[in-house]
N, C-alpha and C positions, 0 to 999 in steps of 0.2 A: 751825394745829392746831385752834383751838376751832371756826371753821367748819366744817372737814373731820368734826368729831365731831359737829356739828350734823346733818349728812348722814347719817352712820349712824344717829344717833339717831331721826331721822325714818322712815327704814327701819325699823327694830326697834318703833316705836310703831304703825306700820301693820301691822306682821304680828302686834303682840301684840292689836290689835283682833279678829283671828281665831283668837285661842287659840294664836298660834304663838311661840314666844321662842327664836330660834335665833342672835342675834347677841350677841356679847361683845367688850368691848373692853378686858378688864382680863387683862394677861399672864400673871397669876398663874393663871388659869384653865386653863392649858395646861401645867401641870405634871404631868399624869398620863398614861399610857402609852395613853389612850383617844384623844389627839389627834393627829392626822398633818398635817405639813408638806405640801402639795400637792405642792411639787417634790420630796419624798422619801416619796410616798405608797407606791412599792414598793421602798423603800431595803433593807427585810427582806422578801424574796419569800413568807416562811411566814405572815408577819404578813397582806398583802395576800390571799393565799390563804385564810385566817382569815375576813378580813373578807366576802369574797364569798360565802364559804360560809354564814356567819352571817346575811348578807343574804337568802340564798336560804332559808335555814329561815324567817326571819321571812315571807318572801314566799311559804311552802310551796310550794316548787320544789325539786328537786334537780339543775335543770339550770344546769350552771355558766354557760353562755354568757347564759342568761336572766337570772341572778342577777347578771351583771355587766352586763348593758345596763340593767338597772332599777335597779343602784346609782349608773351613771352618770347615769341619770335623774333620780334623786333629788338628786344633788349639783348637777345642773344647776338644779335648783328653789332652791337656797341659795346658789349663786353669781351665775351672769347672768341669772336671772330678775328677782329683785328688784331688782338695779342698772338692769336695761332699763326697769323701771316708773318708776324714779326719774329715768332720762333724759327718759323721754317725758313725766313729771307736770312736772318743774323744771329741765330741762337741768344735772343734776347727777350725775356718774359716781363713785362710790366706786373708789379704786385697789385692787385685789386682783391683785397678781401672784403667780406660783407659788410663789415663796421667801418673800412676808409673808404668806400666806393659810393658814389651818389649818382642818381639818374634824374635828370631833369625832365619834365612834361610840358611841351609846348602844344597848344591848340589841340588837346587831346592826344597827342602824340608822344612817345618816349625819345627825345631829341637829341640829347647830351648827356655825357659823363663826365665824373669828376673824381678825383682821388685826394684824401687827406694827406696823405704822406707819398711824397715821390719817391718810389723806390724802384728797382728792376733788377731781377735775377739775370746774371751774367756768368760766362765763364772767366775763369783766373786769367787767361791771356787775353780778354777782351780789352781795348784800348779804353772802354767806358768802366772798366771795373773801379769800383769805390769802396763802399763800406764792406767791411769783411763778411758780415752775414748775409750780403745780397749775392755773394760770390759761391756758385755751385761747383762741384768736382767734375761734373760729366753731364752728359746730355740726357742721359736716362734719369737723373736726379732733375734736372731742369724740365723735362718732361713732366715726371711725375708733379711737380711745382704747378707746372699749367695745368693738367688735369685734376689735380685735388683742389687747388684754391679757385681759379676761374671758373672751372665748370662744375666741381662736385660741391664747392661750399658757397661761393657766390650766387651762381646761377639756380642752387639747390634751393637759397634763401627766396628767389624770385617765384620757383616753380611751387614750393611749398604754400607760399601765399596764394597764389593765383589758384591753386587746387583746391584750397580752405574756401575762398570767395566766390568762386564760380563752379567749382565742384568738376571743373575740366579733368578729365583721366590724366593720371601722372604720365602713362605712356605716349598719349598724345605730346605733352608737354615737354619731356624728355626726348622724343623723337624730333622735336625743332632743333635740338642740338647736333644733330647727326650730318647735317649738311654744312654747317659752318666749319666743323672739324675736318671734314674730308674736301669740301669744294674751296678751302682757303689755298689750295694748291694752285688754283686758277689764278689768285693775286701774289702768288709768292714770286713771280718773274723768273728769274734765274737763281733759283734756290736750288741747290744741287740734286735734290729728290724729295721734291715737295710730297708725291703721291703716298710714297713709302712713309714720310712722316705722318700724312694724314690716316693711315692704316694703323701705326703705332700708337696714335693717339685714340682712335676707336677702340682697339684692343686694350687700353687702360681704362677706359671709361664703361664700367659694368652697367650703369642704367640706360646709356644709350646705343652700346653695340648692337643688342638686339633688335633695334627698331629700324634697322638698315641692311640692305643686301648689296655688297659691292661686287664688281664685275671688271673685269679688265678689258680694254677697249683698245682699238687699234684704227687707224687711218691712213691712208697713203698719203696724205697731204699734212700729217700732224706726228709729234712724237707720241708713244703709247701714254696713254692716259686711264682714269678710274671713273667708273659710273657707279652712282650711288642711287639705289631705287629704295625708295622709303617704304616700311612697312606698317607705316602708320601715316595717319593724316593730318594736316594741321587745321582743318576746318575751312580752309580758304573759300571751299566751294559754297560756303554760306554768304559769300560777299560777290560782289558784281567780278571780281577778279576771277573767281572760278576756280578749276582743278589746276594745281601746280603740276609743272611735266614730270616730276618723280613722285606723284601721289599715289599711294598703294591702292586707291579705288579705281585706277585706269587699269587697261590690259597691259600685262608686262611686257610683252612682244612690242606693242607701240611705244610703251616708254623707252624701252633699248634704242629703237629706231630713232624716237624724236631727241633723247638725251646724246646719243652718238652724234647727231647733227650740231646740237647747241652746245655740248660740252667741248665737243671737237673742235667747233669754230672759236670758242673762246680760247682753247688751249692753245690752237695753232696761231692766233692774232694778240697772246699774252704781252702783257707789258713787259718790255725787257730793260726798262731804264732802273 
């Protein structure tokens, strides 16, 4: 328990440095009506419809399909994204199953996540190794747990619910997971080979892999990095935010130029702490 809790606290501390505090491990925090267990997020259809509408209002769009897509994108930034960074940095993966993971909504936005059972997958030689059933034999097994549980099971529950209630296309919804999988490398600091890790993860994610094109990129002032060009659209253009830099609706050559500048700058100046 203590080792797994340390993994969660490392996640929390890392995001707090960027002004974010959306991890909690206190079960009493989930007593209010604003918390939803992922596996039961659409147990009351009217509540989920209201959540999608509230998120749309927050994003300044009355397009229900766009609101659902962007809500799914937001939840992906709370669940698989930080876990992927932790895997890249330290080969540790918090265990977040659909029936043990909760999302809190505040003022129309998915704001925090919590888990019922504090546990994390670690390698046998990890100083945080604790419960035997949380120790994995090698990194390939850990990657499989990350892909299967956090992406395919937990996020699949979210995607299925949003698809049912807003009729947003599954390809749009799964496509929102492509960038967390690959661009986690930008947040992985001095991880040994995060871009390769991102490619490995995408290769493992059958529903996500076809939604993105990966390109090798180089700049004279930065180490080699990867560009991810989306083959789907998150529908952000339906909001004042406009098109995302990697949007499939934009010219491919222009995206490559823009992303080489944006991702290259972020990779060159990445956090090395």
